C-alpha positions as CSV (number, residue, x, y, z in Angstrom):
1,M,0.0,0.1,0.1
2,K,1.2,3.6,-0.8
3,I,0.1,6.7,0.5
4,F,0.6,10.1,-1.2
5,T,-0.4,13.4,0.6
6,D,-0.8,16.7,-1.2
7,E,-2.9,20.0,-1.0
8,I,-5.4,21.8,-3.4
9,T,-5.6,25.5,-3.0
10,L,-8.4,27.5,-4.1
11,K,-9.5,31.2,-3.9
12,T,-13.2,31.4,-3.2
13,K,-15.8,34.2,-3.2
14,G,-17.6,33.1,0.0
15,N,-21.3,33.2,0.3
16,A,-22.1,29.6,-0.8
17,D,-19.6,29.8,-3.7
18,I,-19.4,26.4,-5.3
19,I,-16.1,25.4,-7.0
20,D,-15.6,22.3,-9.0
21,I,-12.3,20.5,-7.9
22,T,-12.7,17.3,-9.9
23,G,-10.1,18.2,-12.5
24,E,-7.7,19.0,-9.8
25,V,-8.5,15.4,-8.1
26,K,-7.8,13.7,-11.3
27,G,-4.7,15.6,-11.9
28,L,-3.4,14.2,-8.5
29,L,-4.2,10.8,-9.6
30,K,-2.1,11.3,-12.7
31,K,0.8,13.1,-10.9
32,Y,1.2,10.0,-8.5
33,G,0.5,7.4,-11.1
34,A,-2.2,6.0,-8.9
35,S,-4.3,3.2,-10.7
36,E,-6.6,1.8,-8.0
37,G,-7.7,2.7,-4.5
38,H,-9.3,5.8,-2.9
39,I,-8.7,9.5,-2.4
40,V,-9.6,11.2,0.8
41,L,-10.2,15.1,0.7
42,F,-10.5,17.0,3.7
43,V,-11.0,21.1,3.6
44,R,-9.4,23.0,6.5
45,G,-11.7,25.5,8.2
46,S,-15.0,25.3,9.9
47,T,-17.2,27.4,7.2
48,A,-16.5,25.2,4.3
49,G,-17.4,21.6,3.2
50,L,-17.1,19.0,0.3
51,T,-19.5,16.9,-1.5
52,T,-20.6,15.6,-4.9
53,M,-23.2,17.1,-7.1
54,E,-24.1,17.7,-10.8
55,F,-22.1,20.8,-11.2
56,E,-24.6,23.1,-13.4
57,P,-25.8,26.6,-12.7
58,N,-29.4,25.8,-11.9
59,L,-28.6,23.0,-9.4
60,A,-26.0,25.3,-7.8
61,K,-28.8,27.8,-7.3
62,D,-31.0,25.1,-5.8
63,I,-28.3,24.1,-3.4
64,R,-27.7,27.6,-2.2
65,R,-31.5,28.2,-1.9
66,A,-31.8,25.1,0.3
67,F,-29.1,26.3,2.6
68,D,-30.7,29.6,2.8
69,K,-33.9,27.7,4.1
70,I,-32.0,25.4,6.5
71,A,-29.7,28.0,8.1
72,P,-30.7,31.5,6.9
73,E,-28.1,34.3,6.9
74,G,-30.0,37.0,8.6
75,E,-30.9,35.0,11.5
76,E,-29.3,35.5,15.1
77,Y,-27.0,32.9,16.0
78,A,-25.4,32.3,19.5
79,H,-21.9,32.2,17.7
80,H,-22.3,35.9,16.9
81,M,-22.1,36.8,20.6
82,T,-18.8,34.9,20.9
83,W,-16.7,36.5,18.0
84,G,-19.1,39.2,16.8
85,D,-18.2,38.0,13.1
86,H,-21.9,37.2,12.2
87,N,-21.1,34.2,10.2
88,G,-22.9,31.7,12.4
89,H,-25.0,30.6,9.5
90,S,-21.6,29.8,7.6
91,H,-20.6,27.5,10.5
92,V,-23.9,25.7,10.7
93,R,-24.2,25.1,6.9
94,A,-20.4,23.8,7.0
95,S,-21.3,21.5,9.8
96,L,-24.2,20.0,8.0
97,L,-22.4,19.3,4.9
98,G,-19.2,17.9,6.4
99,P,-15.6,18.8,5.8
100,S,-14.5,15.4,4.1
101,I,-15.3,13.0,1.4
102,T,-13.8,9.8,0.0
103,V,-13.9,8.8,-3.6
104,P,-12.8,5.4,-4.9
105,F,-10.8,5.1,-8.2
106,K,-9.9,2.1,-10.6
107,E,-8.0,2.0,-13.6
108,K,-6.6,5.4,-12.9
109,N,-10.2,6.9,-13.1
110,L,-12.3,8.3,-10.4
111,V,-15.5,6.1,-9.7
112,L,-18.0,8.9,-10.2
113,G,-21.5,8.9,-11.8
114,T,-21.8,10.4,-15.4
115,W,-22.8,13.7,-14.3
116,Q,-21.2,13.8,-10.7
117,Q,-18.6,16.2,-9.9
118,I,-16.5,16.7,-6.7
119,V,-17.2,20.4,-5.2
120,L,-16.0,22.6,-2.4
121,I,-18.9,24.9,-1.0
122,D,-17.5,28.0,0.8
123,F,-20.1,29.3,3.2
124,D,-18.2,32.0,4.7
125,T,-19.3,35.6,4.3
126,S,-16.1,36.8,2.2
127,S,-13.6,35.7,0.0
128,R,-11.0,33.0,1.2
129,S,-8.0,30.9,0.3
130,R,-8.9,27.3,1.2
131,S,-6.8,24.4,1.4
132,V,-7.9,20.8,0.7
133,T,-5.7,18.2,2.0
134,T,-5.7,15.2,-0.1
135,Q,-4.5,11.6,0.5
136,I,-4.4,8.8,-2.0
137,I,-4.2,5.3,-0.5
138,C,-3.4,3.1,-3.4
139,T,-1.9,-0.4,-4.1
């Protein structure tokens, strides 16, 4: 078994910015010559998360709208009293989505559905530099 650890660094716009990172993940498989195993991705920070989706503009709008209903931005969150940064909704949304994802690969290809991409969603209230730590575990 081999393990390769790397980073994907991104600039985001915040406010539920959805970024397709599938190409970067495929690039890491190629970089390390990994043919079969799985890749674990973990975003650092408590206001962003990772998932898969069909990355198209209208579904991105639907996802943003769903999170607006689940954890609205304009509400008063107890977190605001702690730091005064008024991003409590960002923390709640990221906690619900989760910071990590594991994707298998075989024959040097990610095992994803036809319309499935790997995305990072940055829920914070302003732009950020985000780091996604990756670990390829392969034979």
